[in-house]
N, C-alpha and C positions, 0 to 999 in steps of 0.2 A: 064633837067629837074629843075623845079624851088623848091626853098627852102620848097615852100606853097603846091606844089604839094605833096612832100615825106611826110610832116607831115601831111596832107591832109589822104593820103593814110596809113601812118602810125597808125591815130586814128579811122581809119575805119576798119581797121584789127582789132586791142586791141578792140574796141567796141564789133565787136562780137564775140570775145575771154573771154570777162568779163563781167556777167551779171548785175554786178552794177557800170559797168564805167559810170562817170559824167565828162563830161567837163566843167569846172569851167571858164576858161578864155583861148582865143587866140587873138595874133597881132603879131608884127612885132618886130624883134629886131636886134643889129649890133653884128657881130663875125668877130673880126680881118677886121674893116672897112667894112666890107659886109652887105648886107641885107639878114639876117637868119629871120626864121620863130618858132613862140613859140607857145605854149599849155600848158595848165596845166588842169589834170584830177586829179579824185578820183576812188580807186576801193579798194575792201578789198582783203588781201593777208591771206593763212593759212587755213586748214580745220579744225583743233580743237581750236587753239588759234588764232581765228582771230584778223585780224589790219587792221583797213583804213588806206591807203595809199595816201599820195600827191606824184604825179608824175610829173614834169615840166621838156618836152622837148624842147629843142631848135634844130633846123636844120637848116645847112648852106649847099648848095649846092655850087659845084665850081668846073667847068671845067671837068664833068663830073664824080666827086667825091662827096660823101654826109657825113659829120659828125653830130652825134647826141651826145647831151648832156642832159644825163638824170639824173636830181637831186630828190632823193627820201627819204620822213621822213614819218614817223609815222604823222597821222592826228594832228594837235596841235601844231607840232614841227617845221614847216616848216619855220615861222617867224624867228625861232632860228637860224637857218643856212641859210637862204637866202642870208645876204650879203656875206658871205662864198662863196657861189655858184656862186654870180655874180661876183666875184674874179676871180672864177678859169674860168668860161667861158671867162670874160675879157684878160686872160692871153694868151688864144690861140690864135696862130699866124702859118699864113699860112707863109710857107717857097717858 
């Protein structure tokens, strides 16, 4: 199963569970030198104290296994942490 197939299935499932799910971007990425899939979306969390979250998902499929990197912040703060998220994902290594 490809990284793209996995992330498409994940987004389909999440969109059916979150009434305010909104995909904002999708594309390819590299993780551990391999092709990965990436998608970013927003949704609201909380019942009383609602907050809109930015959820950036990167999926790597490798030899029957899947690896999910979910980087999540409140809306308006993602850019503050984006470089750190990129460093974390870039540091992942398949052994």
